[in-house]
N, C-alpha and C positions, 0 to 999 in steps of 0.2 A: 504494500500500500504506500503510495507516495505521500510526501510531506503535506501536500495540498489537501489530502483526504484524511490525514490523521488528526486534524483539528488545530494543529499548532499555528498555522498561518492565520486562521480566524481569531484565535486567542490573542495573538500578537497585534493584529489589525485593530481588534476591539479595544485593547488597552492603550495603544498608541492614539487611537481616535479620541478616547476619553481625555487623555492628557492634553491633546491639541485643543479640544473643545474648552477645557478648563482655562487654558492659557489665553485663547482668543477671547473668550467672554470676559475674563478678568481684565484684559487690556481695554476692551470696548466699554465694559460696564463701569470702569473706574473713571472714565472721562466725564466731563461736565455734561449733565443732562438738562436740557431746556424743556419747558412744557411742550413745545411743538415736537420734540424728538422722543417724548416719553412713550407714545404708542408704538413707534418703531422699535425701541429697546424692549418693550414688552413682547412684541412679535418675535424678536430675536431670542428672548427668554423661552418662549414656547418652542421655537425651532431647536434651541439648545437641549431641552428635555426630550424632544422627539428623537434627535440624533443620538442622545445618550442612551435612550431605550433601545435603539437599533444596535448600538455598540454592545450593550449588555446582552442583547439577544444573540449577537455574533459570538460573544465570549461563551455564553451558555451552550450554544450548539457546538462550538469548538471543543469544549470540555467533554460533551457527550461523544463526539467523534473520537477524541483522544482515548476516552475510557473504553469504547468499543474496540478501537484499534489495539490497545494493550491486551484486551481479553483474547482477541483473535490472533495476536502475534505469536503466542507461545514462547515468549522470551522468559528470561530468568532473573530479571531485575526487580527492584523493590516496587516500582510503579506497576508492574504487571501483577505482582502479588496483591497490591491494593485493589487493582481493578478486578481481579478474580474473586477476591473476598467479598466485594460489594456488588457483584454483577448477579443478583438474584432478587426475587420478589420480596423476600423478607428484608433484605438490606435497603431496597428502594422505599419500602414502607417506613422503615426506621429513619432513613435519611430525610424523607419528606416530612414526617411527623415531628422529629426533633428540630429540623432546620426551620420549619414554619413556626413552631412553638417558641423557639429561641428568638426568631425574628420579631415576633409580636412582643415578647418580653423586652427585647433590646429596644424596640420602638417606644415602649412605655417608659423605660428607664432613661432613654436618651432625649425624650421630648419630641420625637417625631410624631408619635400618636398622642394627641392631647385630649384629655377629658376634664371639662370644667363644669361641674354640676351647678355651681352657684352663679354662672354667667350665661346669659342668653345671647348668642352671637348676633342675631339679627337686630336685637335691641341695643346692646352695648357697643357693637362695632359697625352698625348700620350697613350690613351686608345681606345679600340674598342667601338663603339656605334651601337646598344645597347650591354651592357655587365654588369656583376656584379663581385665584388671582396670582399673578406673578409680581414679586417684589424684585425689580431688576437691579437695584443699586443699594448700597455699595458695600464692598467687602474684599477680603483677601481671596487669593486663588482657591477655588473649591467651595467657597462659601456664598457665592452668587452664581445665578439668580436663585432666590428662595421661591418656593411655591407654597401658598397657603390654600388648603382645601377645607371648606366647611361642609361636613357630611350631614350632621344634624345640628340642632341648636346648642348641643353641649359637647359634641365629638368632632374633632377635626384632625388634620394632618399639617405639620409644619416641616416641609421637606427642604433640606440643605444638601446640595449635591454631594459633598464629601461624606456626609453622614449616611446618605443613601448608599453610596458605594461601599462604605465600611460595613454597614448593616448587612448587605447582601453577601459580602466576602466572609464576614465572621460567621453568619448563619450557615453558609455553605460549609465552612470548615468544621463547625460544631456538628452539623449533621453527618459529615463524612467521618469524623472521629467516632461518633456514636454508632454508625453503621458498622465500622470495622471492629470496634470493641464488642458489640453485641454478638458478632459471629465468631469471635476468637476469645471470648471472655475467659474460658477455662485455661487458655494458654497464656493470655496477657493480663491475668488478674492483677499482677503486681505493677503493671505499667499504666493501667487506665487512669490512675490518679493524675498523671501529667495532663491528659485531655481535660479532666475536670477543672484543674487549676487554670488552664488556658481559657476555657469557656467562661469561668468566673471573671478572669482578668479582662476578657473582651467587653464586659459591661461598661468599662471605663472609657472606651475609645471615643464614642461620639459625645458623651456628656459626663465627664468625671464628676462634676459638681452634683448631678442628679444621683449618680451611684453613691457618691460620698454622703449625700443626704440620707439615702436609703440605709447605708451601713451605720450612720451615726446613731440609729436607734439602738445599736448594740454597744455603744460607748456611753460614758457618763455625759449628762447634759452640759457640764462645764467644759468638756473636751470636744463637743460636737463641732463647734465652729472651727476650732484649730484643725480638727481632723479633716473637715471638708476642704479647707484652704490647702492643706498639705496634699490631698488627693488631686486637687485642681492643678497644683504646681507640678505634679508628677505625671501629667497627661502624656507628654512625649515619651517618657520612660515606659509607661503602661502600654502605649501603642507599640513601642519597640519590643516589648516582652510578649504580649498576647498573640499577635499574628504569627511570629516565628514559632511559638510553641504549638499553635494549632496546625501550622504547616509541617513541622518536623515530627509531631507525635505519630501521624500515620506511617511515616517512614520508619520510625523506631519500632512500631508495632509490626510492620511488614518484615523488618529485619529479624525480629524474634520469631515470627511465624516461619519465615524461610529457614532460620537456623534450627527450628524444632522439627523440620521435616513435614510440617502440616501442609496439606494441599486442599484445594477447593475446586470442584468441578463447576464451571460457570453454567448458570441456568439462563434460558432465553428471557 
């Protein structure tokens, strides 16, 4: 199977496209916006999200192609072991269930999914419900444009591009870790804790202050503010720790599986 059919090209194109979109919009969105140009910038924001979704679709399909290619290749590397372990109905159900559940939890803790029972959106914000709007300006790379979606009078979405990408990436990796661990639990029982630590650490990526507030319930009231501030200042470190853990844990599991002589016959 050629490289163009094993998914790697689609994955690379998708990630490069997202990076370019972030840089282009940050450059255009940071310029001075006049009232007459506002509608044009808003249309640019809509185009940004449409193209980002296309890029994410390309990445997703690329990963599917790569996964299938590794299953069919019959190679003996760690990525083939990961593909074989997770290429069955049980793994797909676990992957989808855990990934989606973690995604919802991540959205709640990061502020992407907003629930405000004491506020009526149409009254307090003078907006139509349901509706969506683009906030085109201004911010750093990856933080513009924002999209605000009012689903009901009390439930909405506040989408920031970089948070959306991180949520999808972390949820995918958590689902993958769960699918591998569930199939090889008896072999990897001593190693699954790494995936649990990485999943918990991933909570801090999009909104460490939110996660810090959540965890402050477990510390004394006098230390809650200092704890939250400390977590916020550690955002970069937490990003640096959680994603590599989630990436390398499946490789560690695959190494143990391969070393133990465990094998898995892939199901369609």
